[in-house]
C-alpha positions as CSV (number, residue, x, y, z in Angstrom):
1,M,92.8,93.4,47.9
2,S,94.9,95.4,50.3
3,E,95.3,99.1,50.2
4,K,98.6,100.4,49.0
5,K,100.7,101.8,51.9
6,K,101.6,105.4,51.9
7,P,105.1,106.3,52.9
8,M,105.7,108.4,56.0
9,T,106.3,112.0,55.1
10,P,108.3,114.6,57.0
11,A,105.1,116.7,57.5
12,A,103.3,113.6,58.9
13,A,106.1,112.9,61.3
14,A,106.2,116.5,62.4
15,R,102.5,116.3,63.3
16,I,103.0,113.2,65.2
17,Q,105.9,114.6,67.1
18,S,104.2,117.8,67.8
19,A,101.1,116.1,69.3
20,N,103.3,113.9,71.4
21,A,105.4,116.7,72.7
22,K,102.4,118.7,73.7
23,Q,101.3,115.7,75.9
24,N,104.7,115.1,77.4
25,G,106.0,118.6,78.2
26,G,108.1,118.9,75.0
27,A,109.8,115.7,75.3
28,T,110.1,112.9,72.7
29,T,111.9,109.8,74.0
30,K,114.3,107.6,71.9
31,G,112.5,104.6,70.5
32,S,109.0,106.1,70.9
33,F,106.5,106.0,68.0
34,P,107.2,109.6,67.0
35,A,110.9,108.9,66.9
36,K,110.3,106.0,64.6
37,A,108.0,108.0,62.4
38,Q,110.8,110.6,62.0
39,A,113.2,107.9,61.1
40,A,110.9,106.4,58.5
41,A,110.2,109.9,57.0
42,D,114.0,110.4,56.8
43,K,114.5,107.1,55.1
44,N,111.7,107.8,52.6
45,T,113.1,111.2,51.8
46,N,116.6,110.0,51.4
47,Q,115.7,107.0,49.1
48,G,115.8,109.1,46.0
49,E,119.4,110.4,46.5
């Protein structure tokens, strides 16, 4: 059996972006994993509306 996937949360996306920005002088580029994580978190948050 496979594990149930957990949706990306805004808090998790923020942690990912923060770690990435610290490594890249504050920058998060378009299309990067942190940007995709934020988009997924936004999508998951807006599904209930």
